[in-house]
C-alpha positions as CSV (number, residue, x, y, z in Angstrom):
1,M,-76.2,-76.6,66.8
2,V,-78.5,-73.6,67.0
3,D,-81.1,-71.8,65.0
4,E,-80.9,-67.8,65.0
5,T,-82.1,-65.1,62.7
6,V,-79.3,-63.0,61.9
7,R,-79.0,-59.5,60.0
8,I,-77.4,-59.2,56.6
9,L,-74.1,-57.2,56.4
10,E,-73.1,-57.4,53.1
11,N,-74.5,-59.7,50.0
12,N,-72.6,-58.4,46.9
13,R,-71.5,-60.0,44.0
14,I,-67.6,-60.5,43.6
15,N,-67.1,-61.9,40.2
16,D,-69.4,-63.1,37.0
17,K,-70.8,-66.2,38.8
18,Y,-70.3,-65.7,42.8
19,Y,-71.9,-64.0,45.6
20,K,-70.6,-63.3,48.8
21,L,-73.2,-63.0,51.6
22,V,-71.7,-61.7,55.2
23,F,-73.2,-61.5,58.5
24,E,-72.6,-61.7,62.5
25,S,-73.3,-64.3,64.8
26,D,-71.6,-65.3,67.9
27,K,-73.5,-68.6,68.4
28,L,-73.1,-69.4,64.6
29,S,-69.3,-68.8,64.2
30,R,-68.6,-70.8,67.6
31,N,-66.9,-74.1,67.6
32,V,-66.9,-74.1,63.7
33,E,-64.5,-76.8,62.0
34,P,-63.7,-76.5,58.2
35,G,-66.2,-79.1,56.3
36,Q,-69.3,-78.1,58.3
37,F,-72.2,-76.1,56.7
38,L,-75.2,-73.9,57.8
39,N,-78.9,-74.1,56.2
40,V,-80.5,-71.2,55.6
41,Q,-84.2,-70.5,55.1
42,I,-84.6,-67.9,52.4
43,E,-87.8,-66.3,52.9
44,D,-90.0,-66.3,56.5
45,G,-92.9,-68.2,55.0
46,Y,-93.2,-71.6,52.9
47,D,-91.9,-70.4,49.7
48,P,-89.4,-71.4,49.3
49,F,-90.3,-74.3,51.6
50,L,-86.9,-76.1,51.9
51,R,-83.8,-74.5,53.7
52,R,-80.7,-74.2,51.5
53,P,-77.3,-75.6,52.7
54,F,-74.0,-73.3,52.6
55,S,-70.7,-74.5,53.7
56,Y,-68.7,-72.2,55.9
57,Y,-66.3,-69.8,54.0
58,R,-64.6,-67.7,56.5
59,I,-65.0,-67.0,60.1
60,I,-63.2,-63.7,61.4
61,G,-64.4,-63.2,65.2
62,S,-68.2,-63.5,64.9
63,R,-68.5,-62.3,61.1
64,L,-69.3,-65.0,59.1
65,E,-68.9,-65.5,55.2
66,I,-70.8,-67.8,52.6
67,L,-70.1,-67.9,49.0
68,Y,-72.7,-69.1,46.5
69,E,-74.1,-68.9,43.3
70,I,-77.4,-68.5,41.8
71,L,-78.3,-72.3,40.8
72,G,-82.6,-72.0,41.2
73,R,-85.4,-69.7,42.8
74,G,-84.0,-70.4,46.2
75,T,-80.1,-68.7,45.5
76,G,-81.9,-66.2,43.2
77,I,-83.8,-64.9,45.8
78,L,-81.3,-64.6,47.9
79,S,-78.8,-62.5,45.7
80,H,-81.3,-59.9,45.7
81,K,-81.5,-59.7,49.9
82,P,-80.1,-55.9,50.7
83,P,-78.1,-55.6,53.8
84,G,-80.2,-55.1,57.0
85,S,-82.6,-58.1,55.9
86,D,-83.2,-60.8,57.9
87,L,-82.3,-64.5,57.7
88,T,-83.1,-67.6,59.8
89,I,-80.0,-69.8,59.9
90,L,-79.1,-73.2,61.4
91,G,-75.6,-74.6,62.3
92,P,-73.1,-75.4,62.4
93,L,-73.9,-79.0,60.7
94,G,-72.2,-81.7,59.7
95,K,-69.1,-83.4,60.1
96,K,-65.6,-81.7,59.6
97,F,-62.5,-82.4,57.6
98,T,-59.6,-84.2,58.9
99,S,-57.4,-81.7,60.7
100,D,-54.2,-83.6,61.9
101,I,-52.7,-84.9,58.9
102,Q,-49.7,-86.3,60.9
103,G,-46.8,-84.7,58.7
104,K,-48.7,-85.1,55.4
105,K,-48.5,-83.1,52.7
106,R,-52.4,-81.7,52.2
107,I,-53.3,-81.3,48.4
108,L,-57.2,-79.6,48.5
109,V,-58.9,-79.6,45.2
110,A,-61.7,-77.6,44.6
111,G,-64.3,-77.1,41.6
112,G,-66.9,-74.4,41.5
113,I,-68.9,-73.6,44.1
114,G,-67.0,-76.5,46.3
115,L,-64.0,-73.7,46.9
116,P,-65.7,-72.2,50.1
117,P,-65.0,-75.1,53.0
118,L,-61.4,-75.7,51.2
119,V,-60.8,-71.8,51.6
120,F,-61.8,-72.6,55.1
121,L,-59.9,-75.4,55.8
122,A,-56.6,-73.8,54.1
123,E,-56.8,-70.8,56.4
124,R,-57.5,-72.7,59.7
125,Q,-55.3,-75.8,59.3
126,G,-52.7,-74.9,56.2
127,A,-52.3,-76.7,53.1
128,D,-49.4,-77.4,51.0
129,Y,-51.4,-77.0,47.5
130,L,-54.7,-75.3,46.6
131,L,-56.0,-76.6,43.5
132,I,-59.1,-74.7,41.7
133,G,-60.8,-76.0,38.5
134,A,-63.0,-73.2,36.5
135,K,-64.8,-73.4,33.4
136,S,-63.3,-70.1,32.3
137,Q,-61.2,-66.8,33.6
138,R,-64.7,-65.3,34.2
139,E,-64.9,-67.5,37.1
140,V,-61.8,-67.1,38.6
141,M,-61.8,-65.8,42.2
142,P,-60.4,-62.5,42.7
143,A,-56.9,-62.4,44.0
144,K,-58.0,-60.5,47.6
145,E,-60.4,-63.6,48.2
146,L,-57.7,-65.6,48.6
147,E,-54.8,-63.6,50.0
148,S,-55.2,-65.3,53.2
149,V,-54.6,-68.7,51.8
150,S,-50.6,-69.8,52.3
151,A,-50.9,-72.8,50.3
152,K,-49.5,-72.7,46.5
153,I,-52.7,-72.0,44.3
154,L,-52.9,-73.3,41.1
155,Y,-55.9,-72.8,38.7
156,A,-57.2,-74.8,35.5
157,T,-59.9,-73.8,33.4
158,N,-61.8,-76.0,30.8
159,D,-60.9,-73.1,27.8
160,G,-57.4,-72.6,28.8
161,S,-58.5,-69.2,29.2
162,Y,-56.6,-68.8,32.9
163,G,-53.5,-71.3,34.5
164,E,-53.5,-74.8,33.0
165,K,-55.9,-75.9,30.3
166,G,-58.1,-78.9,31.1
167,F,-59.7,-80.3,34.3
168,V,-58.2,-79.9,37.8
169,T,-57.2,-83.3,37.8
170,V,-54.4,-82.5,35.1
171,L,-52.9,-80.5,37.7
172,L,-53.6,-83.2,40.5
173,E,-51.8,-85.9,38.4
174,Q,-49.0,-83.9,37.8
175,L,-48.3,-83.0,41.4
176,L,-49.0,-86.9,42.5
177,Q,-46.1,-87.7,39.6
178,Q,-43.6,-85.7,41.5
179,E,-44.8,-86.6,45.0
180,N,-44.5,-89.4,47.3
181,P,-48.1,-90.8,47.7
182,D,-47.8,-92.1,51.0
183,Q,-47.1,-88.6,52.1
184,I,-50.3,-87.1,50.5
185,L,-53.8,-86.4,51.8
186,I,-56.1,-85.1,49.1
187,Q,-59.5,-83.2,50.6
188,T,-61.8,-82.4,48.0
189,C,-65.0,-80.6,47.1
190,G,-66.9,-79.3,43.9
191,P,-69.4,-80.8,41.2
192,K,-69.7,-84.8,41.5
193,V,-67.9,-85.5,38.1
194,M,-65.1,-83.7,39.5
195,M,-64.9,-85.1,42.5
196,Q,-65.2,-88.8,41.1
197,A,-62.6,-87.9,38.8
198,V,-60.3,-87.0,41.4
199,M,-61.1,-90.2,43.6
200,D,-60.3,-92.1,40.5
201,V,-56.5,-90.4,40.2
202,A,-56.0,-91.1,43.8
203,A,-57.1,-94.7,43.3
204,K,-54.7,-94.7,40.5
205,Y,-51.5,-93.3,42.5
206,K,-52.9,-95.2,45.9
207,V,-53.5,-91.9,47.8
208,R,-55.8,-91.5,50.6
209,G,-58.0,-88.6,50.8
210,E,-61.7,-86.9,52.0
211,V,-64.7,-86.1,49.9
212,S,-67.2,-83.4,50.9
213,I,-70.8,-84.8,48.9
214,D,-73.0,-81.8,48.7
215,E,-76.5,-83.7,48.2
216,S,-80.1,-82.3,48.9
217,M,-79.5,-81.5,52.7
218,A,-82.8,-80.0,53.2
219,C,-83.1,-80.4,56.9
220,G,-79.8,-80.7,57.9
221,V,-80.7,-83.0,60.7
222,G,-80.8,-86.3,59.2
223,A,-84.7,-86.4,59.3
224,C,-86.0,-86.1,55.6
225,L,-83.4,-88.6,54.2
226,G,-83.0,-86.6,51.2
227,C,-79.3,-86.5,51.2
228,M,-78.4,-90.6,51.0
229,V,-75.3,-91.8,50.2
230,E,-73.8,-95.5,50.0
231,T,-70.7,-96.3,52.3
232,D,-69.2,-99.0,53.5
233,K,-71.7,-98.6,56.7
234,G,-74.7,-98.8,54.2
235,L,-77.1,-95.7,53.3
236,Q,-76.1,-92.8,55.4
237,T,-77.0,-89.0,55.5
238,A,-74.5,-86.5,54.1
239,C,-75.9,-83.8,56.4
240,V,-75.3,-86.1,59.8
241,D,-72.7,-88.8,58.8
242,G,-71.2,-86.5,56.1
243,P,-70.8,-84.4,54.6
244,V,-67.1,-85.2,54.7
245,F,-66.3,-89.4,54.2
246,G,-63.0,-91.0,53.3
247,F,-62.8,-92.1,50.0
248,E,-62.2,-95.9,51.3
249,R,-65.6,-95.2,52.5
250,I,-67.7,-94.5,49.5
251,R,-69.5,-97.1,47.9
252,Q,-71.1,-95.3,44.7
253,R,-70.2,-93.7,41.8
254,L,-70.5,-90.2,42.4
255,A,-71.2,-89.3,38.5
């Protein structure tokens, strides 16, 4: 784990919702595993006071990419930072997704800004399916952003403007009806209501899986206790003990 000041190379809007931030760092790109995250200090001063967590999206050599959307004042400020601006970033942080799945089929289920760590996982470890949920076609990722993903990519949109109409769990149920549940591992990240729905479907078909829980990880090192998750071992921090937890370990409704 290092805390390093880096220089922005690119910071561009890639569709109606998402931005991609690019920078270089030998240290922050070293020994990183899919599922880990970075904590970004938006400004040099104390406003905004708290750092913002972002999943690793892609690493190419020492080049790192982060995908984000404007969710509040901090990410709003970030979206206006031009190339050449400096950011102080802490990472890599958190626990990774399971990489060795012992011959099982890997189904990745992404919703909204939960897509980046699953793209990183698919590119690094491979996957059989990547299921992506979005509100409409306007939020669908540009094809070039996913061209390095070898998995079969399926979309569901709430309004039916792209792919299957409905929530992404419609696609998941269709697959689980066709596959042997004992040979499947689900890994998911996205809005809490979506992840809870994925866990409910997994329980119905008795499929094991992992969920990446994005709580308010302000410090990133387990000190502030703002990201507590109720697990089989009691309350644990998403930033240190997670953000990746097995489905069977979660003892709370996410939504």
